[in-house]
C-alpha positions in Angstrom: -18.8 -28.3 18.0 -18.2 -24.7 17.2 -14.8 -25.6 15.8 -16.3 -28.2 13.5 -18.9 -25.7 12.3 -16.1 -23.2 11.4 -14.2 -25.9 9.6 -17.3 -26.7 7.6 -17.9 -23.1 6.7 -14.3 -22.7 5.8 -14.3 -25.8 3.6 -17.5 -24.6 1.8 -16.1 -21.1 1.3 -13.0 -22.4 -0.4 -10.7 -20.3 1.7 -8.3 -21.9 4.2 -8.4 -21.2 7.9 -5.0 -20.4 9.1 -3.8 -19.4 12.5 -0.9 -17.2 11.3 -0.6 -14.2 9.1 2.3 -14.3 6.7 3.2 -13.3 3.2 6.2 -14.4 1.2 8.0 -12.1 -1.2 10.7 -13.4 -3.6 13.0 -10.9 -5.3 15.2 -12.5 -8.0 17.9 -10.7 -10.0 17.7 -11.7 -13.6 21.2 -10.7 -14.8 20.3 -11.4 -18.5 17.2 -9.3 -18.5 18.8 -6.7 -16.1 15.9 -6.6 -13.8 14.6 -7.6 -10.3 11.6 -9.9 -10.6 9.3 -9.6 -7.6 6.7 -12.1 -6.6 4.4 -11.6 -3.6 2.4 -14.6 -2.3 -0.5 -13.5 -0.1 -3.3 -15.6 1.3 -6.5 -14.7 -0.5 -8.6 -14.2 2.7 -5.9 -12.0 4.3 -5.7 -9.9 1.1 -9.4 -9.6 0.8 -9.7 -8.2 4.3 -6.7 -5.9 3.9 -8.0 -4.5 0.6 -11.5 -4.0 2.1 -9.9 -2.1 5.1 -7.6 -0.1 2.8 -10.1 0.9 0.1 -13.1 1.3 2.4 -15.2 -0.8 -0.1 -16.2 -4.4 -0.1 -13.7 -6.5 -2.0 -14.3 -10.1 -3.2 -11.0 -11.7 -4.4 -12.5 -15.1 -5.2 -15.3 -13.8 -7.4 -14.6 -10.2 -8.2 -17.4 -8.2 -10.0 -14.7 -6.4 -12.0 -11.4 -8.4 -12.2 -9.5 -5.6 -13.9 -10.6 -3.2 -11.1 -9.4 -5.7 -8.5 -6.1 -6.0 -10.2 -5.6 -2.2 -10.3 -6.5 -2.1 -6.6 -3.9 -4.7 -5.8 -1.3 -2.8 -7.8 -2.0 0.5 -6.0 -2.0 -1.3 -2.6 1.4 -2.9 -3.3 2.9 0.3 -4.6 1.7 2.1 -1.4 2.8 -0.7 1.0 6.2 -1.6 -0.5 9.4 0.3 -1.5 12.9 -0.5 -2.5 16.4 1.0 -2.4 18.9 -0.6 -4.8 22.6 0.0 -4.0 21.6 2.9 -1.8 19.2 4.6 -4.2 15.4 4.6 -4.3 14.0 2.6 -7.2 10.4 2.1 -8.4 8.8 -1.2 -8.9 6.2 -1.6 -11.7 3.2 -3.7 -11.0 2.7 -6.3 -13.7 -0.5 -8.2 -12.5 -1.7 -11.0 -10.3 -3.1 -14.5 -10.5 -4.9 -16.8 -8.1 -3.8 -20.3 -7.3 -5.7 -22.3 -4.7 -5.6 -20.2 -1.5 -2.9 -17.7 -2.6 -2.7 -14.6 -4.8 0.5 -14.2 -6.7 1.3 -10.6 -7.3 4.1 -9.5 -9.7 6.3 -6.5 -9.8 9.5 -5.7 -11.7 12.4 -3.2 -11.3 14.1 -2.7 -14.6 17.6 -1.3 -15.6 19.4 -3.1 -12.9 23.1 -3.6 -13.6 24.3 -5.1 -10.4 22.8 -5.9 -6.9 25.3 -4.9 -4.2 22.6 -4.1 -1.6 18.8 -4.0 -1.5 16.7 -2.3 1.1 13.1 -3.6 1.2 10.2 -2.1 3.0 7.1 -4.3 3.0 4.1 -3.2 5.1 1.7 -5.5 3.3 -1.2 -6.5 5.6 0.5 -5.0 8.6 -2.3 -2.4 9.1 -4.8 -5.3 9.3 -3.0 -7.9 11.4 -0.9 -7.1 14.5 1.0 -10.5 14.1 1.7 -10.1 10.4 5.1 -11.3 9.2 6.4 -10.7 5.7 9.2 -13.0 4.7 11.4 -11.6 1.9 13.9 -13.8 0.0 16.4 -12.0 -2.2 18.1 -14.1 -4.8 21.3 -12.8 -6.5 22.9 -15.5 -8.7 23.5 -18.6 -6.6 23.2 -16.6 -3.3 20.0 -16.1 -1.3 19.4 -13.9 1.7 16.2 -13.6 3.7 14.5 -11.0 5.8 11.6 -11.4 8.3 9.7 -8.2 8.5 7.1 -7.3 11.1 5.0 -4.4 12.3 7.9 -3.3 14.6 10.5 -3.8 11.8 8.9 -3.0 8.4 12.2 -2.9 6.5 15.4 -4.7 6.2 18.5 -4.7 4.0 20.7 -7.4 2.4 24.2 -6.9 1.2 26.0 -9.0 -1.5 29.4 -7.4 -1.4 
């Protein structure tokens, strides 16, 4: 009975009930534009709780009072929780914005002036301060090759090589 009640509340709230905590990050090298295009896919409910914990203020990602403020908050959160080293050197990702689609927030970053991707070290601590079982899957696409990382609280970074 309790389970049915939770499902009903979940259905009415528009947020999915999921038994796992995972985000997916795709990093694609656009050789023509000479940039790494980064897309984070994060469940809305997980993001809302993490942003509330992180900012110490109530956050509503479904119906934000100030959508621009929410977007700035997401950008600051991602900059703080992620970092990148390209070919052995630290690089900065610029936050471009975010958009909601069903139960997921798509968050976009870009790293410009990239000539070649020999190696990429990714640190992704997104949601790990909120969920002990958080996994962050990272797919790095370089031409026709893709390599993946599974990051967790005990292993918040990983590196892929394309040499």
